[in-house]
C-alpha positions in Angstrom: 140.9 59.0 99.8 140.1 61.6 102.5 138.2 60.0 105.5 135.4 61.9 107.2 136.4 63.2 110.6 135.0 61.4 113.6 132.6 63.0 116.1 133.1 63.4 119.8 130.7 60.8 121.2 130.4 62.6 124.6 129.2 65.8 122.9 126.6 63.9 121.0 125.4 62.2 124.2 125.1 65.5 126.0 123.1 67.0 123.3 120.8 64.0 123.1 120.1 64.2 126.8 118.6 67.6 126.1 116.4 66.2 123.3 118.2 68.6 120.9 119.8 67.8 117.6 123.2 66.0 117.7 126.2 67.8 116.4 127.9 66.5 113.3 130.9 68.0 111.6 130.6 69.2 108.0 133.0 68.3 105.2 132.8 68.5 101.4 130.4 70.7 99.4 126.8 70.5 98.3 125.9 68.4 95.3 127.6 70.5 92.7 126.9 71.9 89.3 125.2 68.9 87.9 122.8 68.5 90.9 119.6 70.4 91.3 116.1 70.4 92.9 112.5 71.1 91.8 109.0 71.6 93.2 106.2 69.3 93.4 105.3 70.1 89.8 106.7 71.5 86.6 106.1 75.1 85.7 102.5 75.7 84.9 101.2 72.6 86.5 99.3 72.2 89.8 101.1 70.1 92.3 98.7 67.8 94.1 95.7 69.6 92.4 92.4 68.0 93.3 90.3 67.3 90.3 86.6 68.0 90.6 84.0 65.5 91.3 82.1 63.8 88.5 79.5 66.3 87.1 75.8 65.8 87.5 73.8 66.3 84.4 73.9 70.0 83.6 71.9 72.2 81.3 73.5 74.2 78.4 75.0 77.5 79.6 72.6 80.5 79.8 73.6 83.9 78.5 72.0 86.8 80.4 71.4 90.0 78.5 72.8 93.3 79.8 71.2 96.6 78.9 73.3 99.7 79.5 71.3 102.9 80.1 73.1 106.3 80.4 72.2 108.3 83.5 71.8 111.9 82.6 72.8 114.8 84.9 70.0 116.9 86.5 69.9 120.3 88.0 71.4 119.7 91.4 68.9 119.9 94.3 68.8 118.4 97.7 67.2 114.9 97.6 65.6 115.5 94.3 64.0 112.3 93.0 63.4 111.3 89.4 60.0 112.0 87.7 57.1 110.4 89.7 56.1 106.9 88.7 53.1 104.8 89.7 53.5 103.4 93.1 51.6 101.0 95.3 53.5 102.1 98.3 54.8 105.5 99.4 58.4 106.3 98.7 60.5 105.2 101.6 63.7 106.3 103.2 66.9 104.8 102.1 67.7 101.5 103.5 70.8 103.0 105.0 69.2 106.2 106.4 68.1 109.4 104.8 70.9 109.1 102.4 73.1 106.0 101.8 76.5 106.5 103.5 79.6 106.7 101.3 82.8 104.7 101.8 83.9 106.9 104.7 80.6 106.2 106.5 79.5 109.9 106.4 75.9 110.9 105.7 74.0 114.1 105.5 72.2 116.3 103.0 73.5 115.6 99.5 72.3 116.8 96.1 70.9 114.7 93.4 73.2 115.2 90.5 71.9 112.5 88.0 68.8 110.4 87.7 67.0 108.1 85.4 63.7 106.2 85.1 63.5 103.1 82.9 60.5 101.0 82.3 59.6 98.2 79.8 62.8 96.3 80.3 62.7 93.0 82.2 65.7 92.6 84.6 66.8 90.7 87.7 69.9 92.5 88.7 70.9 96.1 88.4 74.0 98.3 89.2 75.5 101.6 88.3 79.0 102.0 86.7 81.1 105.1 86.1 84.6 106.2 85.2 87.3 108.1 87.1 87.4 109.3 90.7 84.2 109.4 92.8 83.1 113.0 93.9 82.9 113.7 97.6 79.9 112.1 99.2 78.9 109.9 96.3 75.8 107.9 96.9 73.5 105.9 94.6 70.0 104.8 95.4 67.4 102.8 93.4 64.0 101.4 93.7 62.5 98.7 91.4 59.0 97.8 90.2 57.5 94.4 89.7 54.1 92.7 90.0 53.9 93.8 93.6 54.5 97.4 92.9 57.4 99.7 93.7 60.0 98.8 96.3 61.4 101.1 98.9 64.5 103.1 98.0 67.7 101.0 98.6 71.2 102.3 98.8 73.7 100.7 96.5 77.1 100.6 98.2 79.8 102.5 96.3 82.7 100.5 97.6 86.0 100.2 95.8 87.0 97.6 98.3 84.3 95.3 97.0 86.3 94.3 94.0 89.8 93.3 92.8 92.9 94.3 94.8 94.4 97.6 93.6 97.3 97.2 91.2 96.2 93.7 89.9 95.6 93.0 86.2 91.9 92.5 87.0 91.7 95.9 88.8 93.4 97.7 85.9 90.7 96.6 83.4 87.7 97.1 85.8 85.2 99.9 85.7 84.1 101.7 88.9 80.8 100.3 90.0 78.3 100.0 92.8 77.4 96.7 94.4 74.7 94.9 92.4 71.1 95.1 93.5 69.2 91.9 92.8 65.5 92.2 92.1 64.1 89.1 90.4 61.4 89.7 87.8 61.5 93.5 87.8 60.1 95.6 84.9 61.0 99.2 85.9 63.5 101.1 87.9 64.3 104.6 89.2 67.9 105.5 90.1 69.2 108.7 91.7 72.9 109.7 92.1 73.9 112.1 94.8 77.0 113.9 95.9 78.1 116.7 98.4 79.2 119.4 96.0 76.9 118.8 93.0 79.5 117.0 90.9 78.6 113.8 89.1 81.0 111.0 88.1 81.9 110.6 84.4 80.1 108.2 82.1 77.4 107.3 84.6 75.4 104.2 83.3 72.7 101.9 84.7 73.2 98.2 83.9 70.1 96.1 83.8 70.7 92.3 83.7 68.0 89.9 82.5 69.3 86.6 83.9 66.9 84.6 81.7 65.2 81.4 82.8 66.8 78.1 82.4 65.2 74.6 82.6 67.7 73.7 85.3 66.4 76.5 87.6 63.4 74.4 88.7 65.7 71.4 89.3 68.0 73.5 91.5 64.9 74.6 93.5 64.1 71.0 94.4 67.7 69.9 95.1 68.5 68.9 98.7 69.4 71.6 101.3 71.8 71.0 104.2 73.1 67.7 103.0 76.3 66.4 101.4 76.4 63.9 98.5 79.3 61.6 97.9 80.9 64.1 95.6 79.6 67.3 97.2 77.7 68.5 94.2 74.0 69.1 94.1 72.0 66.0 92.9 69.8 67.1 90.0 67.1 65.2 88.2 68.7 63.3 85.3 68.1 64.5 81.8 70.1 61.9 80.1 71.1 58.3 80.9 74.7 58.6 79.6 77.5 59.2 82.1 79.3 62.5 81.7 82.6 63.9 82.8 83.9 67.4 83.1 87.3 69.0 83.1 88.2 70.8 86.3 90.5 73.7 85.6 92.5 75.7 88.1 93.4 79.0 86.5 96.3 81.2 87.2 100.1 80.7 87.3 99.9 77.0 87.9 97.0 76.2 85.7 96.4 72.7 84.4 93.3 70.8 83.1 92.5 67.4 84.5 89.6 65.2 83.3 87.7 63.0 85.7 88.3 59.3 85.3 85.5 57.3 83.7 87.2 53.9 84.5 85.2 52.0 87.0 86.8 50.3 89.9 87.7 46.6 89.3 88.9 45.8 92.8 88.2 46.7 96.3 91.6 48.2 96.7 91.3 50.6 93.7 88.6 53.2 93.4 87.9 56.5 91.8 89.1 59.6 93.7 85.8 60.5 95.2 85.1 58.6 98.4 82.0 58.2 100.5 81.5 61.0 103.0 81.1 58.5 105.8 84.7 57.3 105.2 86.3 60.8 105.4 88.3 62.1 108.3 88.4 65.6 106.7 85.5 68.0 106.6 83.3 66.8 103.8 82.4 69.2 101.0 78.8 70.4 101.5 76.3 70.0 98.7 77.1 72.8 96.1 75.2 73.9 93.0 78.0 74.0 90.5 78.5 76.6 87.8 77.3 74.2 85.2 74.2 73.6 87.2 73.3 77.3 87.7 74.0 77.9 84.0 77.3 79.8 83.9 78.3 80.8 80.4 82.1 80.6 80.7 82.6 82.5 77.5 81.4 85.6 79.4 84.6 85.6 81.4 86.9 88.3 79.9 90.0 87.1 81.7 91.2 84.3 84.1 91.5 85.1 87.8 94.7 84.3 89.6 95.2 81.1 91.5 96.5 81.2 95.1 98.0 78.5 97.2 95.2 78.6 99.8 93.3 81.0 102.0 93.9 82.3 105.6 90.4 83.5 106.5 86.8 83.6 105.3 84.7 86.8 104.8 80.9 86.9 105.1 78.9 89.2 102.8 75.4 90.0 101.7 74.0 91.3 98.5 71.4 94.1 98.2 67.9 93.0 97.3 64.5 92.1 98.6 64.4 88.8 100.5 61.3 87.5 98.9 62.7 85.7 95.8 61.7 82.1 95.1 63.9 79.1 95.1 63.6 78.8 91.4 64.7 82.5 91.0 67.8 82.1 93.0 70.0 80.5 90.2 69.0 83.4 87.9 70.2 85.9 90.6 73.6 84.2 90.7 73.7 84.4 86.9 72.7 88.0 87.0 75.5 88.9 89.5 78.0 86.9 87.3 76.9 88.9 84.2 77.1 92.3 86.1 80.5 91.6 87.5 81.9 90.4 84.1 80.1 92.5 81.6 79.5 95.8 83.5 82.3 95.9 86.0 84.8 94.2 83.7 86.0 91.7 86.3 87.3 88.3 85.3 84.5 86.4 87.0 81.8 86.7 89.6 83.5 88.3 92.6 82.4 85.9 95.4 84.0 82.5 95.9 80.7 81.1 97.1 77.1 82.3 97.4 74.2 81.1 99.6 70.5 81.7 98.9 67.9 82.4 101.6 66.9 78.7 101.6 70.4 77.5 102.5 71.6 76.3 99.0 75.2 76.9 98.3 76.4 78.0 94.9 79.9 77.7 93.4 81.2 81.3 92.7 84.5 82.0 91.1 85.7 79.2 88.7 88.2 76.8 90.2 87.1 77.1 93.8 86.0 73.5 94.0 89.3 72.0 92.8 91.8 74.6 93.8 92.0 78.1 95.2 91.0 81.1 93.1 91.6 84.7 94.2 88.2 86.5 94.4 87.1 90.1 94.1 85.2 90.5 97.3 87.4 92.1 100.0 89.7 94.6 98.3 93.1 94.7 99.9 92.8 91.2 101.2 91.6 89.1 98.3 94.9 87.2 98.1 94.4 85.9 101.6 90.7 85.5 102.1 87.7 83.8 100.4 84.2 85.4 100.3 80.8 83.8 101.0 77.9 86.0 100.1 74.3 85.6 101.2 71.8 86.6 98.5 69.6 89.1 100.3 69.7 92.2 102.5 70.2 91.7 106.2 70.3 95.3 107.5 67.3 94.8 109.7 66.5 91.1 109.2 68.7 88.3 110.6 70.1 85.5 108.6 67.8 82.4 108.7 69.1 79.3 110.4 69.4 77.4 107.1 71.7 80.2 105.9 73.9 80.4 108.9 74.3 76.6 108.7 75.2 76.6 105.0 77.7 79.5 105.5 79.4 77.8 108.5 79.6 74.4 106.6 81.1 76.1 103.6 83.7 77.9 105.7 84.5 74.8 107.7 85.2 72.9 104.4 87.3 75.6 102.9 89.2 76.1 106.2 90.0 72.4 106.2 91.3 72.6 102.6 93.6 75.4 103.7 94.4 73.8 107.0 93.3 76.4 109.5 90.9 76.4 112.5 88.0 78.8 111.7 87.9 79.7 115.4 91.5 81.0 115.5 93.0 84.4 114.6 95.4 85.3 111.9 97.6 88.2 110.8 96.7 89.6 107.4 98.6 92.1 105.3 96.6 94.8 103.4 97.5 95.6 99.8 95.6 98.9 100.2 91.9 99.7 100.8 89.5 102.0 102.5 90.2 100.8 106.1 93.9 99.8 105.9 96.7 101.2 103.9 99.0 99.0 101.8 101.5 97.1 104.0 99.5 97.4 107.2 99.4 94.1 109.2 96.2 93.4 111.1 95.1 90.6 113.4 91.7 89.4 112.7 89.4 86.4 113.4 89.6 83.7 110.8 85.9 84.2 110.1 84.7 87.9 109.9 82.3 90.2 108.2 83.3 92.4 105.3 83.1 95.5 107.5 86.1 94.1 109.5 88.3 94.7 106.5 86.6 97.6 104.7 84.6 100.8 105.4 81.3 99.2 104.5 78.0 98.1 106.2 78.3 94.6 104.7 77.1 92.0 105.7 74.3 94.2 107.3 73.6 95.4 110.8 71.4 92.4 111.6 73.7 89.7 110.1 77.0 91.1 111.5 76.2 90.0 115.1 75.6 86.5 113.8 79.2 86.2 112.5 80.6 85.0 115.8 78.1 82.1 115.9 79.0 81.2 112.3 82.7 81.2 113.3 82.0 79.0 116.3 79.9 76.5 114.3 82.5 76.3 111.6 85.2 75.7 114.1 83.2 73.0 115.8 82.7 71.2 112.5 86.3 71.6 111.6 87.5 70.1 114.9 85.2 67.1 114.6 86.9 66.0 111.3 90.5 66.6 112.1 93.1 63.8 111.8 94.6 63.4 115.2 97.2 60.8 116.3 99.5 60.6 119.3 103.3 61.1 119.6 105.0 58.1 118.2 108.3 56.2 118.2 109.9 54.5 115.1 110.1 50.8 114.4 112.5 50.0 111.4 112.0 46.9 109.3 113.9 45.1 106.6 112.5 46.7 103.5 109.9 44.6 101.8 107.6 45.1 98.8 103.9 45.7 99.5 102.6 47.0 96.2 103.3 46.6 92.6 100.7 47.5 90.0 102.7 45.7 87.3 102.3 42.3 88.9 99.1 42.8 90.9 100.8 42.6 94.2 98.6 44.4 96.8 96.1 45.6 94.1 94.7 45.1 90.7 97.2 44.2 88.0 97.0 47.4 85.9 98.5 50.9 85.9 96.8 53.3 88.2 94.4 55.4 86.0 93.9 59.1 86.0 91.9 60.7 88.9 92.0 57.4 90.7 93.3 56.2 94.0 94.1 52.9 95.5 94.0 51.8 99.1 97.2 50.1 100.3 96.7 48.0 103.4 100.0 47.5 105.3 100.0 44.1 106.8 101.4 43.3 110.3 101.0 46.7 111.8 100.0 46.9 115.5 96.8 48.6 116.5 98.9 51.4 117.9 100.5 52.3 114.5 100.1 55.9 113.5 102.2 56.2 110.3 104.3 54.3 107.9 107.5 55.1 106.0 107.3 53.8 102.4 109.7 54.0 99.5 107.3 54.8 96.6 108.4 54.3 93.0 106.4 55.6 89.9 107.2 54.5 86.4 105.7 54.0 82.9 103.7 57.3 83.2 101.8 58.2 80.0 101.7 61.9 80.8 103.2 64.2 83.5 101.4 63.6 86.7 101.6 63.7 90.5 101.1 61.0 93.1 99.7 62.0 96.5 99.8 59.8 99.7 97.4 60.4 102.6 95.6 58.4 105.3 92.8 56.3 103.7 90.1 57.6 105.9 90.5 61.3 105.0 89.8 63.4 102.0 92.7 64.3 99.7 94.0 67.8 100.2 96.0 70.1 97.9 99.3 68.3 98.3 101.6 65.9 96.4 104.5 63.6 97.1 106.0 62.6 93.7 106.1 64.4 90.4 106.4 61.9 87.5 107.1 62.4 83.8 107.1 59.8 81.0 110.3 58.0 80.4 111.7 58.3 83.9 111.4 56.2 87.0 111.0 58.3 90.2 111.6 57.0 93.7 110.7 59.1 96.8 110.4 58.2 100.5 107.0 58.9 101.9 106.1 59.1 105.5 102.3 59.3 105.9 99.7 58.7 108.6 97.6 55.6 108.4 93.9 55.0 108.8 92.6 52.3 111.2 93.7 48.9 109.8 97.0 50.3 108.5 95.4 51.8 105.3 97.0 54.4 103.1 95.6 55.9 99.9 97.7 56.7 96.9 96.2 59.0 94.2 97.2 59.6 90.6 96.2 62.9 89.0 96.6 62.4 85.3 97.3 59.7 82.7 98.2 56.3 83.9 101.2 55.2 85.9 102.6 52.0 87.5 103.2 52.3 91.3 105.5 50.4 93.6 105.6 50.7 97.4 108.1 49.2 99.8 107.8 49.3 103.6 110.8 50.7 105.4 109.3 51.1 108.9 106.4 52.4 110.9 105.6 54.7 113.8 103.5 53.6 116.9 102.6 55.1 120.2 104.3 53.9 123.3 108.0 53.6 124.2 110.8 52.9 121.7 113.2 54.8 119.4 112.9 58.5 119.1 114.6 60.7 116.5 117.9 62.5 117.1 118.6 65.1 114.4 122.2 66.2 114.0 122.8 69.8 115.1 123.9 70.5 111.6 123.5 68.2 108.5 126.8 67.0 107.2 128.3 65.7 103.9 129.7 62.2 104.7 130.5 60.9 101.3 131.1 62.3 97.8 132.7 59.8 95.4 133.3 62.6 92.9 135.9 64.2 95.2 137.0 61.4 97.5 135.3 62.6 100.6 134.5 59.7 102.9 135.2 57.1 100.2 137.6 56.4 97.3 137.4 58.8 94.4 135.7 56.3 92.1 132.2 55.4 91.1 130.1 52.7 92.8 129.5 49.6 90.8 128.4 46.0 91.3 132.0 45.0 91.9 132.8 48.1 93.9 130.1 48.6 96.5 130.3 51.6 98.8 130.7 51.1 102.6 130.9 54.0 104.9 130.4 54.9 108.6 128.0 57.3 110.1 129.8 58.5 113.2 128.5 59.6 116.6 125.7 57.1 117.0 124.7 56.0 120.5 124.0 52.7 122.2 120.5 51.7 121.4 120.5 53.1 117.8 117.9 51.4 115.7 117.9 53.3 112.4 119.8 56.0 110.5 118.4 58.7 108.2 120.5 60.2 105.4 120.0 61.8 102.0 121.5 60.0 99.0 122.1 61.7 95.6 123.1 59.6 92.6 124.5 61.2 89.6 126.7 60.7 86.5 125.3 57.2 86.1 126.5 55.2 83.1 122.9 54.0 82.4 119.7 53.0 84.1 120.3 51.3 87.4 119.2 51.2 91.1 120.9 51.7 94.5 120.2 49.6 97.5 121.3 50.9 100.9 121.4 48.5 103.9 123.2 47.9 107.2 126.7 46.6 106.4 127.3 43.0 107.2 123.7 41.9 107.0 121.7 40.4 104.1 120.9 42.8 101.3 117.2 43.5 101.0 115.5 42.3 97.8 114.1 45.8 97.0 116.1 48.9 96.0 116.0 52.3 97.7 116.7 54.6 94.7 116.1 54.3 90.9 118.4 56.1 88.5 117.5 56.7 84.8 120.5 58.5 83.4 123.3 60.9 84.4 120.8 63.4 85.8 121.2 63.9 89.6 118.4 62.2 91.6 118.1 62.2 95.4 116.1 60.2 97.9 115.8 60.3 101.7 116.8 56.9 103.1 115.9 55.4 106.5 117.4 51.9 107.2 118.0 49.7 110.2 121.3 50.4 112.0 123.3 49.8 115.2 125.8 51.9 117.1 128.6 51.0 114.6 126.9 53.1 111.9 128.2 50.9 109.1 126.2 51.3 105.8 126.6 49.7 102.4 125.3 51.0 99.1 125.2 48.5 96.2 124.3 48.9 92.5 123.4 45.8 90.4 124.7 47.2 87.1 126.6 50.1 85.6 128.4 52.6 87.7 127.4 55.9 89.4 128.7 58.6 91.7 127.1 58.8 95.1 126.8 61.7 97.6 125.6 61.0 101.2 124.4 63.7 103.7 123.8 62.6 107.3 120.7 63.9 109.0 119.9 61.9 112.1 119.2 58.6 113.7 116.6 56.8 115.9 117.7 55.6 119.3 115.8 53.7 122.1 114.5 55.7 125.0 115.7 59.1 123.7 115.1 61.6 121.0 112.0 63.3 119.6 108.5 61.7 119.0 106.8 61.9 115.6 103.3 63.2 115.1 101.6 62.4 111.7 99.2 65.0 110.3 96.7 65.3 107.6 99.1 66.5 104.8 98.9 70.2 104.2 100.7 72.7 102.1 103.0 75.1 103.9 104.8 76.7 101.0 104.2 77.3 97.3 106.3 80.2 96.1 104.7 80.1 92.7 101.6 81.7 94.2 103.2 83.3 97.2 101.8 80.8 99.6 103.8 80.8 102.9 106.7 82.8 101.4 107.0 84.9 98.2 109.0 83.5 95.3 110.8 82.6 93.3 114.0 82.2 95.3 117.0 83.9 93.6 120.4 82.1 93.4 122.3 82.1 96.6 119.3 83.2 98.7 117.4 81.6 101.6 114.0 82.2 103.0 112.3 81.2 106.2 108.9 79.7 106.9 107.2 78.4 110.0 105.1 75.3 111.0 102.2 76.4 113.2 98.8 75.2 114.4 100.1 71.9 115.8 99.1 70.1 118.9 102.6 69.9 120.3 105.8 72.0 120.0 107.6 71.6 116.7 111.3 70.8 116.8 111.6 69.0 113.4 109.5 68.2 110.3 108.9 65.7 107.6 108.2 67.7 104.4 107.1 66.5 101.0 109.4 69.0 99.2 109.8 70.0 95.6 111.4 72.6 93.4 111.7 73.7 89.8 114.5 75.9 88.7 115.8 77.7 85.6 119.3 76.3 86.3 121.1 73.2 87.5 121.8 73.5 91.2 120.5 72.3 94.5 118.0 73.2 97.3 118.5 72.6 101.0 116.1 72.6 103.9 117.6 73.2 107.4 117.0 74.7 110.8 116.4 78.5 110.8 119.2 80.5 112.4 122.0 78.5 110.9 124.1 79.2 107.9 123.6 77.0 104.9 125.1 73.6 106.0 126.7 72.6 102.7 124.2 69.7 102.1 121.4 69.3 99.6 117.8 68.0 99.9 117.0 68.3 96.2 119.1 68.4 93.1 117.6 70.7 90.5 117.8 70.2 86.7 116.8 73.3 84.7 113.1 73.1 83.8 112.4 69.8 85.4 110.3 69.1 88.5 112.1 67.2 91.3 110.6 65.9 94.6 112.0 64.4 97.8 111.1 63.9 101.4 112.9 66.5 103.6 113.7 65.5 107.2 114.7 68.8 108.7 115.4 70.2 112.2 113.5 73.4 113.1 113.9 76.0 115.8 111.9 75.2 118.9 109.1 77.4 117.5 109.0 75.5 114.2 111.1 77.7 111.9 112.8 76.3 108.8 115.1 77.8 106.2 115.2 76.8 102.5 118.2 77.7 100.4 118.5 77.8 96.6 122.0 77.5 95.0 121.4 78.5 91.4 118.9 80.0 89.0 115.4 81.3 89.8 113.7 78.5 91.7 110.1 77.9 92.9 109.7 75.8 96.0 106.9 73.7 97.5 106.7 72.1 100.9 103.9 70.0 102.2 103.8 69.0 105.9 103.5 65.2 106.4 104.3 65.2 110.1 106.5 66.8 112.8 108.9 65.9 115.6 108.3 67.0 119.2 109.9 66.5 122.6 
């Protein structure tokens, strides 16, 4: 047996006095070849995905018709128009000047190189497509005819930036096209194409879209404006008395399909996932007309857009059309834009993430935007980092109505909250290449901006653009009103006790937690000053792979998760989570059914007490496989493991360490507790088989640092890594947050991925009330090989300890308690294989 070297207590005391991590020597090696770590979900699944709200009655999908009309070349002449047509008003100048500007903003005398007149075809949306490079000075103008006569000439922006990002699969299959012009109820059109040198683009064609009329259009026109329902979808007149459910699908690299639960709540502590708006601490979803409600025919999508981990900013757009459409015509205009973008442009879906009509009604745009985050085709070069909200109308000389600015700001506030950013702040974005910024250029922009801030375009119109700052301010004000805010807190350890067991009905209804359902756990005995609790959560008996998410009961669930669960395995993970008033925590199950157990380990409260002292460098204390810190033998019921955590100070109240169990002879549990005291009745880690499994453990302790680990049956190897301890009157305070995703390498959120073997990457924790010196992260990883993943303070070399033990192809989760630099930087290291990593912030430590 090789004992662990003792620490110099004086050195530890000096470091603590500076509120910095405590130094701890390192011995041994990380959890070895058998051990490995994995993200909050398996490959191809969505970690913490938020299923959509129950659907309102929806009409069958509507299939718009698209008519393609070739645009023939004409003998080039300056400003030559098509053949005259009857007009109730004189031909007017272009909406953008004598000639519509091209992408460079230039204007001047151009030559008409192609033109067409089409009558006798009903349409609601039009646009022009072409192939190949645009000739110099390309401009396209059109005017439409309806019952009121001929409109003025309108410029159709030729903007490559209003589309998919260059180099993406969606861009490679797309045709060059103008922005669509919406003109509900038109029956004739004239189009002229101009260029500087008399050259015309190849394969010029006019697309005319008849959006059709759907029975649901009138219902949408009478739906509420400026309100939120309990599920955020527009309330439509019922057409059937039977309840319906829908499947919410997030597309892209982490796609999964989840069905809304139809099981009604049978107890006050268990409810379906959707909660009343009045109970939310997060920005509520505004009333939104869903794709089903505006009649989207999903079969018209030629491909699936990419999913992203979230957004960093919102972009305001406008369409090009007259502003006199009716409320009943608005859904048809959305369908028409959808058809133009998919059938004429060749895009995967409608380009905008959301749309707003002139009455203030909000429409779901790209599929998946209500339940996840879907990359749009709206701000070329920045689609991966921004979402787009487009107002249906032209706002070159007319300002946005107040109902519209309110709807846009509420949509942005809600989306910003889902992606955890303040709409009033600024952000650094990186261009993938466009008209204004070359690929790789990093630019600092407001989080809410007009399209022209990213591209050489007039969008969202000269009259609307000055309104963007007020939209930004309103969105920020709404966002701030709903933020989850608690004070800096100290830790109070308790002897572990069971609070919840769905198998027996303890703390809730006696039944497994159904799919798309949450339960509210009320933690008894907490003081009114409590801000967070530390729970040991166990999931078992899952009927299908699923995720469990913990969050304060008075806030909406965000795109995060704490446990990944598969059938046939019992998973235990420590969860530190903020509480709602009354000590309430919500636990949500995404799919299938699963039994859930929760044991209380301690809680945080404001006031004086025990602060956290993280070791300067995490250290391997025990490895029974190699004889480090303990005999080289497995732990069993007759051979419990007792070891000492060195360097603790007078006033120590609890210790935090990571335990990995592996090579178990069969299913068993581990219970960790302060040596020499009574063993708690609840275990701290469940083990299914020889596969490595890790859990963060926080238990009461004193200055002696003596800890015992006991197993009731079988035998198992144990690895212990020391992380820190809580000590009276010193150390760092904890600040619970509304859980938010920091890293998802599967979609490049936070840092790109996957991580290669032997590589580390750095990410930061920003937008906090206080400085960040440490963090509690709901961490996960999935790898192609057995290995391990470690989180540690940036600027250090890999400390030789593990946070997660990865098993090839399996999803693993754990709570990571890690130090950071004084500006919140964290490293994550991967030992083997190609590994995807997820990290969700549950709270942070501050001086």
